[in-house]
N, C-alpha and C positions, 0 to 999 in steps of 0.2 A: 497690244501696244507695249513697248519696252519702257523701263523706267526712264531711260534717256529721252525717249520720245515724249513721255508724259511731262518731264521737266521742261522740254522745249516748248510744248503746247502751252503749259502754264505760264512760261515766260512771255510767250507771244500774247497771251491774254492780258498779262500785266502791262506789257508795252502798249497794246491797243488802248487800254483803259487810261494809262498815264497820258498818252498822246491826246485822247479825247478830252481829258480834264484840262490839259494845257490849252487846247484849242478853245474850249468854252471860255476861259478867262480872257482870251484875246478877241473874242467876237465883237464886243462893244467898240473897241478901238478900231476895228477894221471897217466899220460902217462908212460907206461913201468913198472908201479909198481903193475900190477895186480897180485893177488895171484896165485902162480904156481899151487896150488891144484885146485883152481877154474877154471883156464884156461884149465888145462889138463882134468878135468872132463867134460868140454864142448865139447870135441872132439867126432867125430863119423860120421858126415855126409860125404858121399863120392859120387862123380858123376861118370857116365859112358857114353861113346860115345861123340859125338860132342855137343858143347854148343848151347843152344837156346838163342842167344844174343838179347838184346833190346837196342836201342839208343834213350833215351828219349829227349823230347824237351817240352818247355812250351806250354800250351794250355789253352783255355778259359774254362769257367764253362761248365759242362756236359749238353747235351741235350738227355735225356733218351728216347725220343719218337722214336728214330731211331731203337731201338732194338725190335725184335719180342718177344712176350710174352714167358717167361720161358728161354730165352737165356741171358747169361751174359758173362762177361770177368773175367776169373780167373787170378789173378796176383800171381805167386808162387815164394816165396823167399827161397832160399837155406840156409843151415847152414854152419858151419865152415869147412874150407879146401875143399870146394865144389864149385859147379857151377850150372847154370840153367839146365844143362843136367841131373842132378840128377832126375829131374821131368819127363824125357822123357816118360816112360811108362804110367804115370798118365796123362800127357798132351795129349798124343796121344788118349787115350780113351775119355777124356773129349771133345776133338775136334770132334771125331767121333760121339759124342752125340749132336753135333751142337753148342757147346760153343766156344768162343774165348779164347785162352790161351796165356799168356806171362810168360815164364819161365825166370826169371830175372837172369842176371849175375851181381852180385854186383861189385863195382869198383875193378879193378886189380884181378878179378876172371874170370874164364871161357875163353871166346874168347880173353879177354885182360889180361890174367893171367901173373903175374910176375913169371918167371922161373929162379932161381939162376944159374949162369954160372957153379958154382962148382957142382951143382946137376946134370947138364947134363953130366959132366965128372965123377960123383960119387967120387969126392975128398971130403971125409967126414971131414977131418981136415979143409979145406977151407970153407966147408959148415957151419961149426960151427961158423964162424965169418963174412961171407959175408953179407954186409948190404942189407936191404930190403925196398923198397918203401911202402910196405904194412904196415910197422910200423907207417906211418903217418896217416893211416885211423882210423876213429872213427865211432860210431853209428850216429853221425851227417851226415857224408858222406853217409852212407847207407840209412838213412832216406831221405835225399834230392834226392838221385838217384831213390828210389822207389816211392817217392811222385810225381816226374815228370812223371813217367810211369803211375801211377794211374790217374793223371790229363788227360793224353792223352786217356787212356782207358775209363774213365768216360764220355768222350764226345760222346761215342757210346752206352751207356747203363749202367746197374748196374754192379758193380765191387765186386767180392769176393776176399779178400786178405788173403793169406794162407802163414804161415811160418813154417819151420821145424827146430828144434834144436835151434841154435843161431839165426836163422831167426825170431823166435818169438819176440825177443827184437825189431827188426826193425818193425815188424807188429804193436806192441804197439805204437812205436814212430810215425809211419805214421797215425795210427788210431787217435792218439791224435792231430795230426796236421791238418788233413783234414777229419774229420768224415762225413761231408756232402757229400763226394764223394764215400762213401763206403756203400754197401748193407749189408755185413756180413764180420766178421773176424774169422779166424780159426787158431788154434795152433795145430800142429801135432808133438806130443812128443817134445814140444818146450818150451823155457823159457817164462814165463809170470810173470815178476817181480812185486813186491808189495812194499808198504812203508817199510815193515819189511825186505824184501829181494829186494833191489832196483836195483840190477844189475845182469847180468849173473854170475859174480864172486860170489856175495852174495848167489845166488840161489844154485850154485853148492857146496858151502861150508856149506850148511845147513845140520843138522844131518840126515835129511831124505834122503840125497844122499850119506850116508856113505858107502853103499854097491856098489856104482858105481866103475868101474874099472879105475885105474889111470896108464897110460902108461909112468911112469917116465923113464924107460929104453929106450924108443923109441924117446925121445926128443933130437934134435941135437942143441947144443949150449945152451946159457943161455937166456931164454926168456926175462928176465928183461933188459939185455944188448942189445939184438937184437930188442926188441920191438915187436917181433912176437913169436908165438909158431911154431917152425919149425920141420917138420917130414921128413922122407925119405921113401916115398911110394915105391921106387924101391928096398928097402932092400931085401937082400937074407937071412938074419939071421932068422933061424927057430923060435927062441924065440920071436923076434919082430913080425913076421907074426902071430904067435899063439896069442899073446896079442891083436893085432889089430883085428883079426878075432873074438875073444871072445867079444871084446868091441863093435864092429860095428854090427855084424850079425852072431852070433854063430850058428844060425839055417840054414844058407845058405850053399849050397854045395861049396866045395873048389874052383871050377872053377868060380862060380858066385862071390865069395868073391874076387878073383883075378881081375875080371872085375871091380868091384867097387873100389878096391884099385888102379887100373890103372888110374882111373879118379880123384883121389885126388890131391889136390895142396899141396905144401910144407908149405906155410906160412899162418898164420892167425893173425890178429892184437890183441895184448894183450889189447890195449886201448879200442877196441870194447867190450871186455868182462867186462871191468871196467865201461863202460858207464851206466848212469842212464836211466832206461826205465820203468818208472812208469806212467801208464795212469791216466788221471784225470777223476773223476767220471762224469763230465758234458760233456765230449767229448768222449774219448775212452769208458767210462762206459755206454754210451747210445746206443752203437751199439750191435746188436745181435751177439753173439759169440759162437763158438763151439770148443771143445777140443777133439782131437783124441788121446786117451790114450793107450799107448803101455805097455803091461803087463810084458814083459821080457826085458825091456830096461836096458842095462848095462852102459849107458852113462848119461842119465837123468833118474835116478831111478824112478820107478813107484810111490814110496811113495812121492818123491819130486813133481812129476806131480800132485798127489792128494792134496798136500799142496798148490801148486800154484792155483789150481782150487778153493779150499776152501777159500783162502785168497781173491781171486778176487770176489767170490760170496758174501763174507761178506761185501765187499765194496759197492756192487750194488745188494742188496738182491732182488730187483724187476726185475733184469735182469741177472739171473744166466747163467752159462755155460750150453750149451747142450753137453753132454758127450757121445761119441761113444767109446766103449771099444773094444780093440783088444788084448785079453788076452795072445796070444802066440807071439805077434810081438816084435822083437828086435828093436834096434834104427833106423835102415834103413827102418823099416816097413815090412809088409808081403811080402814074395817072390812073391806071386800073388797079383797084385795091384787092382784086381777087387773089393774087399770090401772097399778099400779106395776111389776108384772112385765112388762107390755107395753113400758113405757118403758125399763126396764132391758135387756130382751132386744134392744131396738133399738140398744144401744150395742156389741153384739158386732161383730166385723169382717165 
């Protein structure tokens, strides 16, 4: 590397650090002020079945000699209004191939989900105002939770970190925090913010996402007052159901859509959508990364996926995304998980 290149890289690191510090000072004031359009466009991840919970604890640096060749641990991070159980079909197949899998429940999701009392009673008037502890969550909380899991997993061998939808922002934050613990990072129709689009909100408000579906009529209450984007997955309104179906998985049979809808959670933090998630070139940017591109996504539009890939590659031209294209996949992914399993299995060492 020439002296000029070294000076440029040093400057880039200082710029990244300064930007991160400025962002941290602004975090508190941004709570609850996320763009309604940005938050709504981020919707779409739904879980089904029982949650695959993980209770993390601190661990020492990894000892990778314990893992057989070709075997690794996949740490899978769900998206908005979802839980670790979203990954169940993929996790099962990866396990049968001999890998270890941790399908993460983010804080107050999955096995520890917050369920509004008024939601249980289907009192929609009360549901519009009932406070939610989810409002206090941020990307900092998600990052810390997943980083603890990665530390434990890395003690047993290589780790592949995968995020779907909103989970991509957490993947970036974790990769930036502990790149030395990760073998590969993967974004599955997920947010990959950049300096130009630094948060999930900014990504979803981009012109490339203009064709995404916005379920304005399905939101319960005021997201800015509640601090959460609240939905009612138990709705019986045919218009609401049709809107959610188109947005999440228009290609799925109706009975499968109902299954996915049954696993959704009511609340997701608006602060998480507003959080900065820009990886630094010398940490996140040095890791091998893959993007699973969904060609009929109506939540994170395919053109937005392409822009995020291009902006990441422009920042680290010597380490571009490896892209796997799924041209007929909607936001929840192909109904048959086999092609996704094949792509993910190929990320193992």
